[in-house]
C-alpha positions as CSV (number, residue, x, y, z in Angstrom):
1,M,115.4,88.1,91.2
2,E,115.6,85.6,94.2
3,G,119.1,84.8,93.7
4,A,119.7,88.7,93.2
5,V,117.8,89.7,96.4
6,S,119.7,87.3,97.9
7,R,123.1,89.1,97.6
8,L,121.1,92.2,100.0
9,G,122.7,92.4,103.4
10,E,121.5,94.4,106.6
11,S,120.0,97.9,105.9
12,K,118.2,98.5,109.3
13,D,121.0,100.3,111.2
14,I,121.7,102.5,108.1
15,A,118.1,103.4,107.7
16,F,118.0,104.1,111.4
17,R,120.8,106.5,111.2
18,R,119.3,108.3,108.3
19,L,116.1,108.6,110.3
20,Q,117.9,110.3,113.1
21,G,119.5,112.6,110.5
22,T,116.3,113.6,108.8
23,E,114.8,114.2,112.4
24,R,118.0,116.6,113.2
25,R,116.8,118.5,110.1
26,L,113.3,118.2,110.7
27,A,114.2,119.6,114.3
28,K,115.2,122.8,112.9
29,N,112.3,123.9,110.3
30,S,109.0,123.6,112.1
31,S,107.4,123.9,109.1
32,L,109.5,121.5,107.0
33,R,108.6,119.0,109.9
34,E,105.1,119.7,109.9
35,Q,104.6,119.1,106.2
36,Y,107.2,116.0,106.7
37,V,104.9,114.3,108.9
38,A,101.6,115.2,107.0
39,F,103.1,113.6,103.9
40,M,104.0,110.3,105.9
41,E,100.5,110.8,107.8
42,E,98.5,110.8,104.1
43,Y,100.9,107.9,102.8
44,L,99.5,105.5,105.7
45,N,96.2,106.9,105.3
46,L,95.8,106.2,101.8
47,G,97.0,102.9,102.5
48,H,100.2,103.2,100.6
49,M,102.1,102.0,103.7
50,K,101.0,99.9,106.3
51,M,102.6,99.6,109.8
52,L,103.9,96.1,110.7
53,E,103.4,94.5,114.4
54,E,106.5,93.6,116.0
55,D,105.5,89.9,116.1
56,S,104.6,89.6,112.4
57,Q,108.1,90.5,111.1
58,G,109.5,87.1,112.0
59,S,111.9,85.7,110.2
60,I,111.8,87.4,106.8
61,Q,114.8,89.2,105.7
62,R,113.6,93.0,105.1
63,C,115.2,95.6,103.1
64,Y,115.0,99.2,104.8
65,L,115.0,102.5,102.6
66,P,116.2,105.4,104.3
67,H,114.1,108.4,103.6
68,H,114.4,112.4,103.6
69,P,112.9,115.2,102.2
70,V,112.7,117.1,98.7
71,V,111.5,120.6,99.0
72,K,110.4,122.2,96.0
73,E,109.8,126.0,96.6
74,A,108.6,126.5,93.0
75,S,105.5,123.6,93.2
76,T,102.1,125.1,93.5
77,T,100.9,121.6,94.8
78,T,103.2,119.7,96.9
79,K,106.4,121.9,98.3
80,V,107.6,118.9,100.2
81,R,108.0,115.0,99.4
82,V,109.4,112.3,100.9
83,V,112.3,110.1,98.6
84,F,113.1,106.9,99.4
85,D,116.7,105.6,98.7
86,A,116.5,102.4,97.4
87,S,120.5,103.4,95.7
88,C,121.6,103.4,99.7
89,K,123.8,100.4,99.8
90,T,123.1,97.3,102.2
91,S,126.3,95.8,104.4
92,T,127.3,93.7,101.7
93,G,127.7,96.7,99.5
94,V,124.5,95.6,97.4
95,S,121.5,97.9,97.2
96,L,117.9,97.3,96.5
97,N,118.5,99.1,93.3
98,D,121.4,97.2,92.2
99,V,119.5,93.7,92.3
100,L,116.3,95.6,90.5
101,L,115.3,95.6,86.9
102,V,114.4,98.5,85.0
103,G,112.0,97.7,81.9
104,P,112.1,99.0,78.8
105,I,111.3,102.8,77.8
106,V,107.6,102.8,77.0
107,Q,107.5,106.5,76.7
108,E,107.9,107.9,73.1
109,D,110.6,110.5,72.6
110,L,109.7,114.1,73.7
111,R,111.0,115.9,70.5
112,S,108.5,113.9,68.4
113,I,105.7,114.3,70.4
114,I,106.0,117.7,70.7
115,L,106.6,117.7,66.8
116,R,103.3,115.8,66.1
117,C,101.4,117.6,68.4
118,R,102.3,121.0,66.5
119,T,100.6,119.2,63.3
120,K,97.0,119.2,65.3
121,Q,94.7,121.8,66.5
122,I,94.0,120.5,69.9
123,M,96.7,119.0,72.3
124,L,95.3,117.5,75.5
125,V,97.8,116.8,78.2
126,S,97.3,115.3,81.7
127,D,99.0,115.0,85.2
128,V,98.1,111.5,87.1
129,E,97.8,112.3,90.8
130,K,100.4,110.4,92.5
131,M,101.3,108.7,89.6
132,F,103.9,105.9,90.9
133,R,101.4,105.4,94.5
134,Q,98.6,103.9,92.1
135,V,100.8,100.8,91.3
136,V,100.2,98.3,94.1
137,V,103.6,96.0,94.7
138,R,102.8,92.4,95.3
139,S,102.7,91.8,98.9
140,E,105.4,88.9,98.6
141,D,107.5,91.7,97.8
142,R,106.6,94.4,100.2
143,H,109.5,93.3,102.4
144,L,111.8,94.7,100.0
145,Q,110.3,97.8,101.0
146,C,110.3,98.9,104.6
147,I,111.0,102.0,106.0
148,L,111.8,103.1,109.3
149,W,109.2,106.1,111.1
150,R,108.1,107.5,113.9
151,N,106.0,111.1,114.3
152,S,108.4,112.5,117.0
153,P,111.8,111.9,118.3
154,S,109.7,110.9,121.9
155,E,107.9,107.9,119.8
156,N,109.3,104.5,119.3
157,V,110.6,103.8,115.4
158,R,108.1,101.4,113.9
159,T,108.3,99.2,110.9
160,Y,106.1,100.3,108.0
161,E,106.1,98.3,104.6
162,L,105.3,100.4,101.3
163,N,102.6,98.6,99.3
164,T,102.9,100.6,96.1
165,V,105.7,102.0,93.6
166,T,108.3,103.9,95.5
167,Y,109.7,106.9,93.6
168,G,113.4,106.3,94.3
169,T,113.4,102.7,92.7
170,K,114.9,102.2,89.3
171,P,112.0,100.2,87.8
172,A,109.7,103.4,88.9
173,P,109.5,105.5,86.0
174,F,108.6,101.8,83.8
175,F,106.0,101.6,86.2
176,G,104.4,104.7,86.5
177,H,104.2,105.0,82.6
178,Q,102.9,101.8,82.0
179,D,99.7,102.7,83.8
180,A,99.7,106.4,83.5
181,A,98.0,108.8,81.1
182,T,100.3,110.2,78.8
183,T,100.4,113.2,76.2
184,R,98.9,112.1,73.0
185,C,98.1,114.5,69.9
186,G,96.3,113.1,66.8
């Protein structure tokens, strides 16, 4: 893994340009902006990311992930969520997703689950809230999941480390299924 990570290049500039693009989009839609800022504040308040002090950034090469809103109008819970783009290429043409391993498929085939469930009288289904965000990333790997953020274009841009598994990274579905409740019949 260390050898693969060394292939990552500079990513802060592209993350900053993409942040500016997101800010322009948010400036055009106050409702979207409010929901986006609320999402990021919740992320911070729940400890799913932490702000880095300028002097603590040191000589560690960080991988910065651009982020943008995804709007799901049909959702009854969260209409807007922030997606982190781990497929964004760094200056070497290699993205974080290019160097991450996926992991095996651990979820059963949906067709098998549905067919098995039809043979039982009771079926239990659950949805784990903020599933990926329940899995903590090792502190020594968090420098690979940094973002740039500010609540308003009038503020200084700050660096944050994401502390939990991030949707948008290639192994996220594997980690989420490892710790999530799954549908079981019988």
